[in-house]
C-alpha positions as CSV (number, residue, x, y, z in Angstrom):
1,M,179.8,73.3,-0.1
2,S,177.7,70.5,1.5
3,E,174.0,70.4,1.7
4,S,174.0,71.0,5.5
5,D,176.1,74.2,5.1
6,S,173.7,75.4,2.5
7,K,170.7,74.8,4.8
8,S,172.4,76.4,7.8
9,R,173.2,79.5,5.7
10,S,169.7,79.8,4.4
11,N,168.4,79.4,7.9
12,K,170.5,82.2,9.3
13,P,168.2,85.1,8.0
14,M,165.2,83.3,9.4
15,K,166.9,82.8,12.8
16,Y,168.0,86.4,12.9
17,A,164.4,87.5,12.0
18,Q,163.1,85.4,14.9
19,L,165.7,86.7,17.3
20,H,164.8,90.3,16.2
21,Y,161.1,89.6,16.8
22,E,161.8,88.1,20.3
23,L,164.1,91.0,21.2
24,N,161.4,93.6,20.2
25,K,158.9,91.7,22.3
26,L,161.2,91.6,25.2
27,T,161.9,95.4,24.9
28,K,158.2,96.1,24.8
29,N,157.6,94.0,27.9
30,I,160.5,95.7,29.8
31,Q,159.0,99.1,28.9
32,E,155.6,98.0,30.1
33,L,157.2,96.7,33.4
34,D,159.0,100.0,33.8
35,Q,155.7,101.9,33.4
36,H,154.1,99.6,36.0
37,F,156.9,100.3,38.4
38,K,156.5,104.1,37.9
39,Q,152.8,103.9,38.4
40,T,153.2,101.8,41.6
41,N,155.8,104.2,42.9
42,E,153.3,107.1,42.5
43,Q,150.6,105.2,44.3
44,V,152.8,104.2,47.4
45,P,152.0,107.4,49.4
46,A,148.3,107.0,48.9
47,L,148.5,103.3,49.9
48,L,150.4,104.1,53.0
49,K,147.8,106.7,54.0
50,M,145.0,104.4,53.3
51,S,146.5,101.6,55.3
52,T,147.0,104.0,58.3
53,L,143.4,105.1,58.1
54,H,142.2,101.5,57.8
55,A,144.2,100.5,60.9
56,A,142.9,103.5,62.8
57,M,139.3,102.6,61.9
58,L,139.8,99.0,63.0
59,M,141.4,100.1,66.3
60,S,138.5,102.5,67.0
61,A,135.9,99.9,66.1
62,Q,137.6,97.4,68.4
63,S,137.6,99.9,71.3
64,V,133.9,100.7,70.8
65,L,133.0,97.0,70.6
66,N,135.1,96.2,73.7
67,K,133.3,99.0,75.7
68,D,130.0,97.4,74.7
69,D,131.1,94.0,75.8
70,S,132.4,95.2,79.2
71,S,129.1,97.0,80.1
């Protein structure tokens, strides 16, 4: 067995440990992203309502301001 074979075999457990660590980190990040998607999905109806109310307020303010300008 050559020295390079010996080094690569001794490196394998370290590489697998690093791969395992990175995979756990990736799994955690995917779970966190999934949680964010769920939270955003729950907030969509409220955001739609808020944007509708905001648009209505802007349109009513515009009509009031335009009436003042035309007088």
